[in-house]
C-alpha positions in Angstrom: -0.4 5.8 -2.1 -0.3 4.3 1.1 1.3 1.7 3.0 0.5 -1.6 4.9 2.1 0.4 7.8 -1.3 2.1 8.0 -3.1 -1.1 8.7 -0.9 -4.4 9.3 2.5 -3.3 10.7 3.3 -2.7 14.2 6.3 -0.6 14.5 6.4 1.5 17.5 9.7 3.0 16.0 7.9 4.5 13.0 4.7 5.8 14.7 5.0 9.0 12.7 4.9 7.4 9.4 2.4 4.8 10.4 -0.2 7.5 11.8 0.2 9.3 8.4 -0.5 6.1 6.5 -3.9 5.4 8.7 -4.9 9.1 8.2 -4.3 8.6 4.2 -6.4 5.6 4.2 -9.3 7.4 6.4 -9.2 10.4 4.1 -9.4 7.9 1.1 -12.8 6.7 2.5 -13.9 9.8 3.4 -13.4 11.5 0.0 -14.9 8.4 -1.9 -17.9 9.2 0.1 -17.7 13.0 -0.5 -17.5 12.8 -4.2 -19.7 10.0 -5.0 -20.9 9.1 -7.5 -19.0 11.0 -10.0 -15.5 10.6 -8.8 -14.0 7.5 -7.3 -11.3 7.5 -4.7 -9.4 4.5 -3.8 -5.6 4.0 -2.2 -2.9 1.4 -2.8 -1.3 0.0 0.4 2.2 -1.2 -0.7 4.3 -3.5 1.5 7.8 -4.1 0.5 9.1 -3.1 -2.8 12.4 -2.8 -4.6 12.6 0.9 -4.8 15.4 3.7 -4.0 13.6 3.8 -0.5 14.7 0.3 0.4 17.8 -0.2 -1.4 20.1 0.5 1.6 18.7 -1.6 4.0 20.8 -3.9 6.0 21.2 -7.4 4.7 20.1 -8.9 7.8 17.0 -6.9 8.0 15.8 -7.5 4.6 16.4 -11.5 5.4 14.2 -11.2 8.3 11.4 -9.2 6.2 11.7 -11.7 3.3 10.6 -14.5 5.7 7.3 -12.8 6.7 6.3 -12.1 3.1 4.4 -15.2 1.6 5.9 -14.9 -1.9 9.5 -14.4 -0.4 10.2 -11.1 -2.0 9.9 -7.5 -2.6 7.5 -6.5 -5.2 8.7 -5.0 -8.5 7.8 -1.6 -9.3 5.5 -2.6 -12.2 3.6 -5.0 -10.1 2.5 -1.9 -7.9 2.0 0.1 -11.2 0.0 -2.4 -12.7 -2.7 -2.5 -9.7 -2.7 1.4 -10.0 -3.5 1.0 -13.7 -6.6 -1.6 -12.9 -7.9 1.1 -10.3 -7.8 3.9 -12.8 -9.2 1.9 -15.5 -12.9 1.2 -16.4 -12.4 -2.3 -15.2 -12.6 -0.8 -11.5 -15.7 1.1 -12.3 -17.5 -0.2 -9.1 -14.4 0.1 -6.8 -14.7 3.2 -4.7 -13.3 3.8 -1.0 -11.3 0.7 -1.0 -7.5 0.5 0.1 -6.0 -2.2 -2.1 -3.1 -4.0 -0.2 -0.3 -4.9 -2.3 2.0 -7.0 0.1 2.3 -10.6 -1.2 0.6 -11.8 2.0 2.8 -9.9 4.6 
C-alpha cells in the first residue's frame, strides 16, 4: 500500500510521509525485478479515501481537496479493495512492478 503522496502531491509539510511513500514505490519496483518471474510485486497508490485516518479533517480542508478530485468525492474503501483484489488475481498475471494509482484523477 502506498499513496499518491509518493508521486503526485507536493506538500513540504509532510516531507517525512511523502519520502516514505517514494521509497515504498521504489522498493516495489526493485522487488518485482528481484523476484521475477515467480513472484509479482505491485503497489496501490491511494489518493483521498473515506477512512478513519481522514474522518477528523476540517470541513474547509475537505472542500478544497474535493475541488481537486475529478470525480468530486473521496474513494470508498471497497473501491480500493477491488483494485487490490484485481492485482492479486490471475486477471493481473502480466502486471508486475506497477504502481496502480487510485485517486479519481486528483
